[in-house]
N, CA, C and O atoms as CSV, one atom per row, in Angstrom:
chain,resi,resn,atom,element,x,y,z
A,1,MET,N,N,24.599,-0.697,26.931
A,1,MET,CA,C,24.025,-1.678,26.124
A,1,MET,C,C,22.421,-2.127,26.411
A,1,MET,O,O,21.595,-2.259,25.509
A,2,ILE,N,N,22.157,-2.326,27.785
A,2,ILE,CA,C,20.877,-2.325,28.199
A,2,ILE,C,C,19.949,-1.224,27.872
A,2,ILE,O,O,18.740,-1.411,27.732
A,3,LYS,N,N,20.493,-0.137,27.757
A,3,LYS,CA,C,19.618,1.218,27.271
A,3,LYS,C,C,19.299,0.969,26.058
A,3,LYS,O,O,18.100,1.000,25.781
A,4,ARG,N,N,20.221,0.672,25.067
A,4,ARG,CA,C,19.713,0.262,23.751
A,4,ARG,C,C,18.496,-0.688,23.661
A,4,ARG,O,O,17.581,-0.407,22.887
A,5,VAL,N,N,18.456,-1.666,24.331
A,5,VAL,CA,C,17.442,-2.533,24.297
A,5,VAL,C,C,16.282,-2.231,24.880
A,5,VAL,O,O,15.267,-2.471,24.226
A,6,VAL,N,N,16.130,-1.599,26.331
A,6,VAL,CA,C,15.167,-1.115,27.211
A,6,VAL,C,C,14.302,-0.239,26.492
A,6,VAL,O,O,13.103,-0.448,26.307
A,7,LYS,N,N,15.045,0.898,26.033
A,7,LYS,CA,C,14.402,2.206,25.566
A,7,LYS,C,C,13.480,1.793,24.598
A,7,LYS,O,O,12.328,1.980,24.990
A,8,PRO,N,N,13.551,1.331,23.544
A,8,PRO,CA,C,12.923,0.787,22.517
A,8,PRO,C,C,11.644,0.128,22.873
A,8,PRO,O,O,10.532,0.369,22.402
A,9,LEU,N,N,11.954,-0.696,23.729
A,9,LEU,CA,C,10.942,-1.875,24.626
A,9,LEU,C,C,9.845,-0.665,25.307
A,9,LEU,O,O,8.642,-0.776,25.069
A,10,VAL,N,N,10.278,0.293,26.023
A,10,VAL,CA,C,9.706,0.813,26.778
A,10,VAL,C,C,8.822,1.751,26.075
A,10,VAL,O,O,7.679,2.019,26.447
A,11,ARG,N,N,9.436,2.260,24.986
A,11,ARG,CA,C,8.780,3.137,23.848
A,11,ARG,C,C,7.554,2.543,23.436
A,11,ARG,O,O,6.426,3.034,23.490
A,12,GLY,N,N,7.982,1.203,22.934
A,12,GLY,CA,C,6.823,0.452,22.035
A,12,GLY,C,C,5.484,0.218,23.217
A,12,GLY,O,O,4.293,0.224,22.906
A,13,ILE,N,N,6.037,0.015,24.633
A,13,ILE,CA,C,4.764,-0.370,25.552
A,13,ILE,C,C,3.947,0.874,25.779
A,13,ILE,O,O,2.744,0.821,26.034
A,14,ILE,N,N,4.673,2.067,25.673
A,14,ILE,CA,C,3.800,3.335,25.839
A,14,ILE,C,C,2.989,3.639,24.716
A,14,ILE,O,O,1.890,4.185,24.815
A,15,LYS,N,N,3.502,3.302,23.679
A,15,LYS,CA,C,2.945,3.882,22.428
A,15,LYS,C,C,1.627,2.713,22.209
A,15,LYS,O,O,0.621,2.956,21.543
A,16,THR,N,N,1.836,1.718,22.761
A,16,THR,CA,C,0.415,0.897,22.681
A,16,THR,C,C,-0.246,1.027,23.670
A,16,THR,O,O,-1.397,0.661,23.433
A,17,SER,N,N,-0.099,1.419,24.841
A,17,SER,CA,C,-0.887,2.097,25.822
A,17,SER,C,C,-1.648,3.312,25.474
A,17,SER,O,O,-2.865,3.354,25.656
A,18,VAL,N,N,-1.104,4.123,25.071
A,18,VAL,CA,C,-1.669,5.189,24.312
A,18,VAL,C,C,-2.661,4.935,23.508
A,18,VAL,O,O,-3.817,5.216,23.827
A,19,GLY,N,N,-2.327,4.328,22.270
A,19,GLY,CA,C,-3.282,3.837,21.332
A,19,GLY,C,C,-4.226,3.196,21.947
A,19,GLY,O,O,-5.338,3.699,21.785
A,20,LEU,N,N,-4.180,2.153,22.674
A,20,LEU,CA,C,-5.472,1.480,23.615
A,20,LEU,C,C,-6.402,2.200,24.352
A,20,LEU,O,O,-7.627,2.080,24.370
A,21,THR,N,N,-5.511,3.139,25.098
A,21,THR,CA,C,-6.525,4.195,25.791
A,21,THR,C,C,-7.329,4.990,24.834
A,21,THR,O,O,-8.512,5.114,25.153
A,22,LEU,N,N,-6.942,5.574,23.695
A,22,LEU,CA,C,-7.774,6.212,22.633
A,22,LEU,C,C,-8.611,5.244,21.988
A,22,LEU,O,O,-9.631,5.700,21.472
A,23,GLU,N,N,-8.442,4.213,21.916
A,23,GLU,CA,C,-9.614,3.201,21.415
A,23,GLU,C,C,-10.819,2.755,22.240
A,23,GLU,O,O,-11.919,2.418,21.802
A,24,VAL,N,N,-10.358,2.821,23.695
A,24,VAL,CA,C,-11.409,2.788,24.617
A,24,VAL,C,C,-11.963,3.836,24.805
A,24,VAL,O,O,-13.192,3.766,24.802
A,25,ARG,N,N,-11.495,4.873,24.983
A,25,ARG,CA,C,-12.171,6.188,25.055
A,25,ARG,C,C,-13.231,6.591,23.768
A,25,ARG,O,O,-14.302,7.196,23.829
A,26,ARG,N,N,-12.646,6.126,22.796
A,26,ARG,CA,C,-13.609,6.480,21.654
A,26,ARG,C,C,-15.030,5.488,21.778
A,26,ARG,O,O,-16.220,5.757,21.612
A,27,ALA,N,N,-14.475,4.502,22.067
A,27,ALA,CA,C,-15.886,3.060,22.494
A,27,ALA,C,C,-16.437,3.741,23.560
A,27,ALA,O,O,-17.661,3.620,23.600
A,28,ALA,N,N,-15.909,4.485,24.527
A,28,ALA,CA,C,-16.914,4.595,25.553
A,28,ALA,C,C,-17.624,6.127,25.284
A,28,ALA,O,O,-18.347,6.574,26.174
A,29,ILE,N,N,-17.436,6.800,24.229
A,29,ILE,CA,C,-17.938,8.262,23.812
A,29,ILE,C,C,-19.087,7.404,22.877
A,29,ILE,O,O,-20.260,7.603,23.194
A,30,GLU,N,N,-18.902,6.738,22.076
A,30,GLU,CA,C,-20.049,6.013,21.227
A,30,GLU,C,C,-20.871,5.210,22.141
A,30,GLU,O,O,-22.070,5.368,21.912
A,31,ALA,N,N,-20.665,4.559,22.911
A,31,ALA,CA,C,-21.635,3.882,23.764
A,31,ALA,C,C,-22.469,4.829,24.515
A,31,ALA,O,O,-23.612,4.472,24.801
A,32,GLY,N,N,-21.987,6.165,24.927
A,32,GLY,CA,C,-22.617,6.846,25.845
A,32,GLY,C,C,-23.541,7.730,24.756
A,32,GLY,O,O,-24.537,8.350,25.128
A,33,GLU,N,N,-23.138,7.712,23.534
A,33,GLU,CA,C,-24.111,8.464,22.395
A,33,GLU,C,C,-25.212,7.528,22.025
A,33,GLU,O,O,-26.267,7.994,21.596
A,34,GLU,N,N,-25.046,6.241,22.160
A,34,GLU,CA,C,-26.225,5.438,21.963
A,34,GLU,C,C,-27.049,5.359,23.154
A,34,GLU,O,O,-28.243,5.174,22.919
A,35,ILE,N,N,-26.740,5.446,24.282
A,35,ILE,CA,C,-27.607,5.208,25.263
A,35,ILE,C,C,-28.474,6.739,25.284
A,35,ILE,O,O,-29.672,6.755,25.566
A,36,GLN,N,N,-27.747,7.944,24.966
A,36,GLN,CA,C,-28.484,9.095,24.933
A,36,GLN,C,C,-29.680,9.029,23.847
A,36,GLN,O,O,-30.836,9.432,23.977
A,37,ASP,N,N,-29.065,8.402,22.732
A,37,ASP,CA,C,-30.251,8.286,21.647
A,37,ASP,C,C,-31.378,7.505,22.051
A,37,ASP,O,O,-32.503,7.972,21.874
A,38,LEU,N,N,-31.229,6.399,22.561
A,38,LEU,CA,C,-32.287,5.552,23.042
A,38,LEU,C,C,-33.045,6.140,24.311
A,38,LEU,O,O,-34.225,5.864,24.527
A,39,THR,N,N,-32.302,6.956,25.125
A,39,THR,CA,C,-33.270,7.602,26.140
A,39,THR,C,C,-34.046,8.718,25.433
A,39,THR,O,O,-35.193,8.948,25.815
A,40,ALA,N,N,-33.487,9.462,24.385
A,40,ALA,CA,C,-34.315,10.539,23.907
A,40,ALA,C,C,-35.328,9.797,22.965
A,40,ALA,O,O,-36.381,10.383,22.715
A,41,GLU,N,N,-35.113,8.629,22.452
A,41,GLU,CA,C,-36.328,8.052,21.841
A,41,GLU,C,C,-37.517,7.595,22.543
A,41,GLU,O,O,-38.669,7.700,22.121
A,42,VAL,N,N,-37.043,6.927,23.975
A,42,VAL,CA,C,-38.159,6.537,24.653
A,42,VAL,C,C,-38.955,7.578,25.404
A,42,VAL,O,O,-40.132,7.439,25.736
A,43,ALA,N,N,-38.055,8.834,25.685
A,43,ALA,CA,C,-38.599,9.809,26.232
A,43,ALA,C,C,-39.862,10.484,25.170
A,43,ALA,O,O,-40.924,10.884,25.645
A,44,ALA,N,N,-39.611,10.525,23.953
A,44,ALA,CA,C,-40.469,10.982,23.003
A,44,ALA,C,C,-41.824,10.060,22.827
A,44,ALA,O,O,-43.010,10.389,22.789
A,45,GLU,N,N,-41.211,8.838,22.741
A,45,GLU,CA,C,-42.614,7.855,22.978
A,45,GLU,C,C,-43.475,7.924,24.164
A,45,GLU,O,O,-44.696,7.813,24.057
A,46,LYS,N,N,-42.955,8.083,25.163
A,46,LYS,CA,C,-43.671,8.222,26.409
A,46,LYS,C,C,-44.496,9.429,26.342
A,46,LYS,O,O,-45.665,9.421,26.728
A,47,LEU,N,N,-43.780,10.724,25.742
A,47,LEU,CA,C,-44.580,11.915,25.603
A,47,LEU,C,C,-45.436,11.984,24.601
A,47,LEU,O,O,-46.306,12.835,24.782
A,48,ALA,N,N,-45.506,11.381,23.584
A,48,ALA,CA,C,-46.372,11.140,22.658
A,48,ALA,C,C,-47.490,10.302,23.100
A,48,ALA,O,O,-48.619,10.768,22.947
A,49,SER,N,N,-47.360,9.144,23.621
A,49,SER,CA,C,-48.401,8.392,24.292
A,49,SER,C,C,-49.103,9.337,25.222
A,49,SER,O,O,-50.310,9.539,25.088
A,50,SER,N,N,-48.398,9.924,26.161
A,50,SER,CA,C,-49.215,10.743,27.219
A,50,SER,C,C,-50.116,11.691,26.647
A,50,SER,O,O,-51.213,11.823,27.190
A,51,VAL,N,N,-49.823,12.406,25.592
A,51,VAL,CA,C,-50.420,13.608,24.899
A,51,VAL,C,C,-51.117,13.129,23.894
A,51,VAL,O,O,-51.903,13.934,23.394
A,52,GLY,N,N,-51.073,11.835,23.333
A,52,GLY,CA,C,-51.921,11.325,22.065
A,52,GLY,C,C,-53.246,11.586,22.400
A,52,GLY,O,O,-53.946,11.972,21.463
A,53,THR,N,N,-53.824,11.467,23.592
A,53,THR,CA,C,-55.352,11.703,23.848
A,53,THR,C,C,-55.851,13.300,24.049
A,53,THR,O,O,-57.033,13.577,24.254
A,54,ARG,N,N,-54.795,14.299,23.960
A,54,ARG,CA,C,-55.161,15.548,24.258
A,54,ARG,C,C,-54.453,16.419,23.182
A,54,ARG,O,O,-53.397,16.041,22.676
A,55,ARG,N,N,-55.212,17.904,22.750
A,55,ARG,CA,C,-54.441,18.971,22.033
A,55,ARG,C,C,-54.505,20.027,22.843
A,55,ARG,O,O,-55.303,20.104,23.776
A,56,VAL,N,N,-53.665,20.911,22.539
A,56,VAL,CA,C,-53.038,22.116,22.978
A,56,VAL,C,C,-53.303,23.245,21.890
A,56,VAL,O,O,-52.645,23.430,20.866
A,57,LYS,N,N,-54.502,24.019,22.372
A,57,LYS,CA,C,-54.908,24.984,21.417
A,57,LYS,C,C,-53.754,26.024,21.695
A,57,LYS,O,O,-52.920,26.004,22.600
A,58,ALA,N,N,-53.953,27.069,20.532
A,58,ALA,CA,C,-53.023,28.065,20.511
A,58,ALA,C,C,-52.873,28.900,21.717
A,58,ALA,O,O,-51.810,29.360,22.135
A,59,ASP,N,N,-54.221,29.070,22.311
A,59,ASP,CA,C,-54.388,29.894,23.574
A,59,ASP,C,C,-53.958,29.198,24.761
A,59,ASP,O,O,-53.788,29.683,25.880
A,60,GLY,N,N,-53.797,27.968,24.375
A,60,GLY,CA,C,-53.058,27.182,25.798
A,60,GLY,C,C,-54.156,26.424,26.213
A,60,GLY,O,O,-53.964,25.562,27.070
A,61,ASP,N,N,-55.268,26.596,25.754
A,61,ASP,CA,C,-56.238,25.555,26.299
A,61,ASP,C,C,-56.196,24.141,26.015
A,61,ASP,O,O,-56.038,23.930,24.813
A,62,VAL,N,N,-56.296,22.972,26.816
A,62,VAL,CA,C,-56.216,21.849,26.528
A,62,VAL,C,C,-57.635,21.026,26.308
A,62,VAL,O,O,-58.525,21.064,27.157
A,63,THR,N,N,-57.704,20.565,25.547
A,63,THR,CA,C,-58.946,19.804,25.312
A,63,THR,C,C,-58.825,18.089,24.900
A,63,THR,O,O,-57.740,17.596,24.590
A,64,ALA,N,N,-59.969,17.372,24.945
A,64,ALA,CA,C,-59.859,16.183,24.740
A,64,ALA,C,C,-59.734,15.873,23.202
A,64,ALA,O,O,-60.467,16.554,22.485
A,65,GLN,N,N,-59.094,15.146,22.714
A,65,GLN,CA,C,-59.287,14.837,20.976
A,65,GLN,C,C,-60.665,14.647,20.672
A,65,GLN,O,O,-61.436,13.864,21.227
A,66,GLY,N,N,-60.917,15.488,19.678
A,66,GLY,CA,C,-62.360,15.628,19.084
A,66,GLY,C,C,-63.074,16.538,19.818
A,66,GLY,O,O,-64.093,16.911,19.236
A,67,ALA,N,N,-62.871,17.069,21.001
A,67,ALA,CA,C,-63.726,17.640,21.579
A,67,ALA,C,C,-63.526,19.359,21.527
A,67,ALA,O,O,-62.366,19.606,21.199
A,68,THR,N,N,-64.057,20.182,21.680
A,68,THR,CA,C,-63.784,21.551,21.481
A,68,THR,C,C,-64.109,22.297,22.866
A,68,THR,O,O,-64.810,21.924,23.807
A,69,ALA,N,N,-63.408,23.410,22.689
A,69,ALA,CA,C,-63.219,24.075,23.815
A,69,ALA,C,C,-64.133,25.416,23.660
A,69,ALA,O,O,-64.132,26.039,22.599
A,70,GLY,N,N,-64.837,25.784,24.671
A,70,GLY,CA,C,-65.675,27.115,24.607
A,70,GLY,C,C,-64.866,28.396,24.447
A,70,GLY,O,O,-65.438,29.484,24.388
């Protein structure tokens, strides 16, 4: 008799725990993706601001913007 009551109860607890675990995992993955996106955006902005005053020619020469390399 106890087995008929306890087994469904334990089964329900396990199903709920598994569902909760999957939701937490999904949320953690999404948060990680957001952090990666923000990191990439900041890195691109920093790179663009540091390169904004210089140009790289096809032969690899770096010149100040508006200047020409000999």
